[in-house]
Every structure is written in structure tokens, then in C-alpha cells.
C-alpha positions in Angstrom: 0.0 -0.1 0.0 1.4 3.4 -1.0 0.3 6.9 -0.4 -1.5 7.6 -3.7 -3.2 10.7 -5.1 -6.9 9.8 -5.6 -8.8 13.0 -5.6 -7.5 15.6 -8.1 -7.5 19.3 -7.2 -10.6 20.4 -9.2 -12.7 17.7 -7.5 -11.6 18.7 -4.0 -12.1 22.4 -4.8 -15.5 21.7 -6.1 -16.5 19.5 -3.1 -15.5 22.0 -0.4 -16.8 25.1 -2.3 -20.2 23.4 -2.8 -20.3 22.4 0.8 -19.4 25.9 2.1 -21.9 27.5 -0.4 -24.7 25.4 0.8 -23.9 26.1 4.5 -23.9 29.8 3.9 -27.0 29.7 1.7 -28.8 28.0 4.5 -27.6 30.6 7.0 -28.7 33.5 4.7 -32.0 32.1 3.8 -33.9 34.0 6.4 -34.0 37.8 6.4 -34.0 40.4 3.6 -30.6 41.8 4.5 -28.7 38.8 3.2 -31.0 38.1 0.2 -28.5 38.9 -2.6 -25.7 36.9 -0.8 -28.1 34.0 -0.8 -28.9 34.4 -4.4 -25.3 34.8 -5.3 -24.5 31.4 -3.5 -27.4 29.8 -5.4 -26.0 30.8 -8.8 -22.6 29.7 -7.7 -23.8 26.3 -6.7 -25.6 25.9 -10.0 -22.3 26.8 -11.8 -20.3 24.3 -9.7 -22.8 21.5 -10.6 -22.4 22.4 -14.2 -18.6 22.1 -13.8 -18.9 18.8 -12.1 -21.0 17.3 -14.8 -18.3 18.2 -17.3 -15.6 16.9 -14.9 -17.5 13.7 -14.5 -16.4 12.9 -18.1 -13.2 14.9 -18.4 -11.6 14.6 -14.9 -9.2 12.0 -13.5 -10.1 8.3 -13.1 -11.9 8.5 -9.7 -13.6 11.8 -10.5 -15.4 10.3 -13.5 -18.9 9.0 -13.2 -17.8 5.7 -14.8 -15.8 5.0 -11.7 -18.7 5.2 -9.3 -21.7 4.3 -11.5 -23.6 2.0 -9.1 -27.3 1.3 -9.1 -29.8 1.6 -6.2 -29.6 -2.1 -5.6 -25.7 -2.0 -5.2 -26.1 0.9 -2.8 -28.7 -1.0 -0.7 -26.5 -4.1 -0.7 -23.4 -2.1 0.4 -25.5 -0.6 3.2 -26.4 -4.0 4.4 -22.7 -5.0 4.4 -21.8 -1.8 6.3 -24.5 -2.8 9.0 -22.8 -6.3 9.2 -19.4 -4.7 9.3 -18.4 -6.7 6.2 -18.3 -3.8 3.7 -15.4 -3.9 1.4 -13.1 -0.9 1.2 -13.4 1.2 -2.0 -10.6 3.5 -3.1 -13.0 5.9 -4.8 -16.7 6.4 -4.0 -18.4 3.4 -2.6 -22.0 2.4 -3.9 -23.9 4.1 -1.2 -21.8 7.2 -1.2 -22.1 7.4 -5.0 -25.9 7.4 -4.8 -25.8 10.2 -2.2 -23.6 12.3 -4.6 -26.0 11.8 -7.6 -28.9 12.9 -5.3 -27.0 15.8 -4.0 -26.2 17.0 -7.5 -29.8 16.6 -8.6 -31.1 18.5 -5.5 -28.8 21.4 -6.1 -30.2 21.6 -9.6 -33.8 21.5 -8.4 -33.1 23.9 -5.5 -31.4 26.3 -8.0 -34.3 26.3 -10.4 -37.0 26.8 -7.7 -34.8 29.5 -6.3 -34.7 31.3 -9.6 -38.4 30.9 -9.9 -39.0 32.2 -6.4 -36.8 35.2 -7.1 -38.8 35.9 -10.3 -42.2 35.5 -8.6 -41.7 36.8 -5.2 -39.2 39.6 -5.9 -39.7 40.0 -9.7 -36.0 39.8 -10.3 -33.6 37.5 -12.1 -33.9 35.1 -15.0 -37.7 34.2 -14.4 -38.9 37.8 -13.7 -42.7 38.0 -14.2 -43.0 34.3 -15.2 -45.3 33.9 -12.2 -47.4 36.3 -10.2 -47.2 37.0 -6.4 -50.1 34.4 -5.9 -48.0 31.5 -7.1 -44.8 32.8 -5.4 -45.7 31.3 -2.0 -46.2 27.9 -3.4 -42.9 27.9 -5.4 -41.1 29.3 -2.3 -42.5 26.3 -0.3 -41.0 23.9 -2.8 -37.7 25.7 -2.7 -37.6 25.4 1.1 -38.7 21.8 1.0 -36.0 20.7 -1.4 -33.4 22.7 0.6 -34.6 20.8 3.8 -34.2 17.5 1.9 -30.8 18.4 0.9 -29.8 19.4 4.5 -31.1 16.0 5.7 -29.1 14.2 2.9 -26.0 16.2 3.9 -26.4 14.8 7.4 -26.8 11.3 6.2 -23.7 11.8 4.0 -21.7 13.0 6.8 -22.8 10.1 9.0 -21.7 7.8 6.3 -18.3 9.4 6.1 -17.9 8.9 9.8 -19.0 5.3 9.8 -16.9 4.4 6.7 -13.8 6.1 8.3 -14.3 4.0 11.5 -14.9 0.8 9.6 -11.9 1.0 7.5 -9.8 3.0 9.9 -9.0 5.9 7.6 -9.9 9.5 7.7 -12.1 10.2 4.6 -12.5 13.8 5.3 -8.7 14.4 5.4 -8.3 12.4 2.2 -10.8 14.8 0.5 -8.5 17.7 1.8 -5.2 16.4 0.7 -6.3 14.1 -2.1 -4.2 11.2 -0.9 -5.2 7.7 0.3 -3.4 4.5 0.9 -3.7 2.4 -2.2 -2.2 -0.6 -4.0 0.5 0.0 -6.6 -1.7 -0.9 -9.5 -4.3 1.8 -8.6 -5.1 4.0 -11.7 -3.0 7.2 -11.6 -4.5 10.5 -10.8 -2.8 13.9 -11.7 -3.4 17.0 -9.7 -4.9 19.0 -12.6 -3.8 22.3 -11.0 -4.3 24.4 -14.0 -8.0 23.4 -14.2 -8.4 24.1 -10.5 -6.9 27.5 -11.0 -9.2 28.4 -13.8 -12.2 27.2 -11.7 -11.1 29.3 -8.8 -10.6 32.4 -11.1 -14.1 31.8 -12.5 -15.6 31.8 -9.1 -13.7 34.8 -7.9 -14.5 36.7 -11.1 -18.2 36.0 -10.7 -18.0 37.1 -7.1 -16.1 40.3 -8.0 -18.5 41.1 -10.7 -21.6 40.6 -8.4 -20.3 42.6 -5.5 -18.7 45.3 -7.5 -22.2 45.8 -9.1 -23.4 46.2 -5.6 -20.9 48.8 -4.6 -21.6 50.7 -7.9 -25.2 50.9 -7.0 -25.0 52.1 -3.5 -27.3 55.0 -2.9 -26.4 57.9 -0.7 -29.6 58.3 1.4 -28.7 61.5 3.1 -26.8 63.6 0.6 -27.4 66.8 2.6 -25.4 65.4 5.6 -21.6 65.9 5.9 -19.3 63.0 5.6 -18.9 62.8 9.3 -22.7 62.7 10.0 -23.7 60.1 7.4 -24.2 56.6 8.7 -21.6 54.0 7.8 -22.9 51.9 4.9 -22.7 48.2 6.0 -24.7 46.4 3.3 -22.5 43.7 1.9 -24.9 42.8 -0.9 -26.4 43.8 -4.1 -29.4 46.1 -3.8 -32.1 44.6 -6.0 -33.4 47.4 -8.3 -37.1 47.3 -8.7 -38.7 47.6 -12.1 -39.5 51.1 -13.1 -43.1 52.1 -12.3 -45.1 54.7 -14.1 -44.5 58.2 -12.9 -46.6 61.5 -13.1 -44.9 64.8 -12.8 -48.1 66.6 -11.8 -48.7 64.1 -8.9 -45.1 64.2 -7.8 -45.0 68.0 -7.8 -48.3 68.7 -6.1 -48.0 66.0 -3.4 -44.3 66.4 -2.9 -44.6 70.1 -2.3 -45.9 69.4 1.3 -44.4 65.9 2.2 -42.6 63.0 0.8 -44.5 61.4 -2.1 -46.2 58.0 -1.4 -46.5 55.9 -4.4 -50.2 55.0 -5.1 -49.3 51.2 -5.0 -49.3 51.6 -1.1 -53.0 52.0 -0.8 -56.1 50.7 -2.6 -58.0 52.8 -5.1 -60.9 53.4 -2.7 -58.4 55.0 -0.3 -57.2 57.5 -2.8 -60.7 58.2 -4.1 -61.7 59.1 -0.6 -58.6 61.2 0.1 -59.3 63.2 -3.0 -63.0 63.5 -2.3 -62.2 65.0 1.1 -59.3 67.1 0.0 -60.7 70.1 1.9 -59.8 68.3 5.1 -56.7 66.5 4.2 -55.3 65.8 7.6 -56.1 69.3 8.8 -55.3 71.2 5.5 -57.2 72.0 2.3 -55.4 70.8 -0.8 -57.2 73.4 -2.9 -56.8 71.5 -6.2 -59.0 72.6 -9.1 -61.1 69.9 -10.9 -58.5 69.3 -13.7 -55.7 68.9 -11.3 -57.8 66.6 -9.0 -59.0 64.5 -11.8 -55.4 64.0 -13.3 -53.8 63.1 -10.0 -56.7 60.8 -9.0 -56.5 59.0 -12.4 -52.8 58.3 -11.8 -53.3 57.1 -8.3 -56.2 54.8 -9.1 -54.5 53.4 -12.2 -51.5 52.4 -10.0 -53.1 51.5 -6.8 -52.4 48.5 -4.7 -55.0 46.3 -6.5 -52.7 46.2 -9.5 -50.0 44.3 -7.6 -47.3 46.1 -9.5 -44.7 45.3 -6.7 -44.5 42.8 -3.9 -45.4 45.4 -1.3 -48.6 46.4 -3.2 -49.7 42.8 -3.3 -49.1 42.2 0.4 -50.7 45.5 1.5 -53.7 44.8 -0.7 -54.1 41.2 0.6 -54.0 42.5 4.2 -56.7 45.1 4.0 -60.3 43.9 4.7 -62.6 44.6 1.8 -64.9 46.9 3.8 -62.0 48.9 5.2 -60.7 52.1 3.6 -57.4 53.1 5.3 -56.3 56.6 4.8 -52.8 56.1 6.1 -50.3 53.6 4.9 -49.1 53.0 8.5 -52.7 51.9 9.3 -52.6 48.9 6.9 -52.3 45.4 8.6 -49.2 44.5 6.4 -47.4 47.7 7.4 -48.1 47.2 11.0 -47.0 43.5 10.9 -43.9 44.3 8.8 -42.7 47.0 11.2 -43.6 45.4 14.6 -40.0 44.6 15.4 -38.8 48.1 14.8 -37.7 49.5 18.2 -38.5 52.9 19.7 -34.9 54.0 19.4 -35.0 53.3 15.7 -38.1 55.5 15.3 -36.3 58.2 17.5 -33.2 58.2 15.2 -32.8 61.8 13.9 -32.4 60.2 10.5 -35.8 58.6 10.8 -37.9 60.7 13.2 -41.3 59.7 11.7 -43.1 56.6 10.5 -44.0 58.5 7.4 -40.2 59.0 6.5 -40.1 55.9 4.3 -37.0 57.1 2.4 -34.9 56.9 5.6 -34.8 53.2 5.5 -36.0 52.4 1.9 -33.7 53.8 -0.6 -36.2 53.2 -3.4 -39.1 54.8 -1.6 -39.5 57.6 -4.1 -39.6 55.1 -7.0 -42.2 53.1 -5.2 -40.6 49.7 -5.6 -39.9 48.9 -1.9 -37.6 46.1 -2.6 -36.3 44.1 0.3 -32.7 44.3 -0.7 -33.0 48.2 -0.8 -33.9 48.5 2.9 -31.8 49.1 5.9 -32.4 50.9 9.2 -29.7 53.6 9.3 -27.4 53.9 12.3 -27.8 57.1 14.3 -25.1 59.6 13.5 -22.4 59.9 16.2 -22.7 63.0 18.2 -19.8 65.2 17.8 -17.8 65.7 21.0 -18.0 69.3 22.1 -14.7 70.6 23.4 -15.0 72.5 26.7 -14.6 76.2 26.4 -11.7 77.5 28.2 -12.2 80.2 30.8 -11.2 83.5 29.6 -8.1 84.9 31.3 -8.7 87.5 33.9 -7.0 90.9 33.3 
């Protein structure tokens, strides 16, 4: 038995990168803040599987599918042998392990596809933008989560198999996947490192990451341009801000409504709310708008045409679904979805001088004026640090 190279470098790089990507994707699956990192990892995993499919035919002997092409029956028989502690040692993948590998590769593809469909339906981004509506998004998302859970369980089974196999044959399989070496007979098929292929794979992954996050940096939006550099909150978002689709705009509506307060895009309330607001414009929260009929009709038409019922963006869909049919809210902050979405915002966040009011949507939503309210474009700003005031020295007495 000689110390022999079994796993070439590209195979090892694929293995550990896929494992790390799945772990990070699982950890970033909850919460809007890490959404684009999660999506990046999903695309990366799909790319890794594509590479592995090619490498399964072009790689070294033990990386090729032909070296571990076992059927389900062989996998079941090998499992029985393991239970009886009579399983023969395999230099490459054993029958049960090979079945797990094929299932993992298939699950990555299914998870990636359902992830792309979820992103297109739920966020209206990516390759599948607008293929499905918000109604279908929740079902696609459940499928995505189901397959991800199945993969997590399969990973657990795979790890348990590695431990059992290592104990059974008294060798460290995890270390061999790190170093590439195992003890093998002299007539074992030779494996070459294939360092150049590994370097190209690594460069491709780094290049994709650089492109993705350079795009993020290029699209950062300065939320408080009127503040000095020392007053501005430090930008800590390490991800791409998903840019919402461009919604219809109306200069007259923006000028008239924006002359007194921030503009609130019509998609944030149902048409009946805007109709009531315009019908009672003489008592508009204590003021009289004073619009003439032509102006009122033009603004009302724009607001009704782009109201929440049209489901132009995710926020509109969820706001519309949350409002009882017989209710006509006049404030966005009165809608059940808004209340539920903001219930975890602390009092100190609302008291932040960069926020001050629940109506200051643009303080946290960089796309508030555009009306898209994308999850990835939201972050609660840190309160600006108070400048330390130096003590005034006492004037010298004459």
C-alpha cells in the first residue's frame, strides 16, 4: 500500500466550495438583508454542478462517473454490508456514497431552479422575472424550502456515512478529500493534480463574485446627501441592492403632493383610499389641498391606475391582501401589512434623527420615491455619532 493521489485538485475544490456555499446559503435564507448573498450562492452552486457534470467525463479516473456508476440495488447491498461490518473498502466512492452524490447534485439543480423561480415570482428579479405572479410565489417558495430541507437531511446522512466508513476501514475520509491522498495498491489508476483546471475554476468563481459585488458597490445610494461625511451613517450592506422595475410616474402628482411631504406611491394603498382622500381634500389631515377639478382628476386617475390592487410590486400585493374589503385606510401606517412588517422596529430606531417619523419611508427604503420598496434596498440607518464638544476654556482675567 502506497500513499497515492486519488482526488484531483478540481474535484476537491468543487467539493468544499459546494459544501461551504450550501452552508452559507442555508444561514442566509432568512431575512432580507442577506438576500443577494443567498442568491449569489445559489447561482454559484448551479455553476459548480455544471462544472462537475463536465468534470465527471473529463476529470481524473476517480472523478469520472464511470468509476462510481452503481445502481440503487448495489447501494442497498453495500449498506447491508456496512451494518454487518463486512463492507469492502473502496478506493473511490462506494456504492452508497455514490448514490448520495448523484442525489445531492440533482437536489442542487432542483433547488437552484426553484430558487430562480421564487426570485422571479416573489421579488420580480432574475432570469424568471414575471413568469409567475405573487399568488404563485408562496407555493414555489415552499417547494424551494422543501428541497433545501431535503438536501440538509441528505448532507447529514452523507456526513454520518463518512464517519461510519472512516471508523470501519480505519482511515480519515474527510482528510483524504482535503489532501487528495489515500493508501492504495501500486496498480491503482494514476491521478494527476490538474492544478491548471483548479486555478481556472477558482478564477471563474472569484471573477463571478467580484462582478456581483462590484455591481453592488456601484449601485449604493447615498440616502442623506445633505449630511456631511462625518454625519452620514456608515454603509454596511455587503450585498447587491435589487433594483425594482421602473413604475409609471406622473410629474403633476409628484410636484403637487411632494410640495408638502414625501410622495407616497399609489401602490401603497387601494384605489378606494385614494378616491376618499381626493373626495375629502378640503380636510386633508387638517389642511385644504385646494386642487382645481382638472388637477384633481389627473392626480386621482394616476393614483387609481397604479393603486395596490394592480399588484405592481410585492409590497402592493401584500398590502392589498392584508386590508379587509370593507376597510378604507387613509394612512399607509394603518394597513395590517405595514403594522406587521414594522412590529420589530424599536423605539430607538423611530427616534433616530435620521428617521424621526413613521412617514419618513426614504430613511430606510432607498427606493421609496420610486415606489418599488424592494427588500434588498432596505436598511435601518445607524444614528449619526454626536460630535464631541470641546470644553470652552475660561477667559483669562485681566
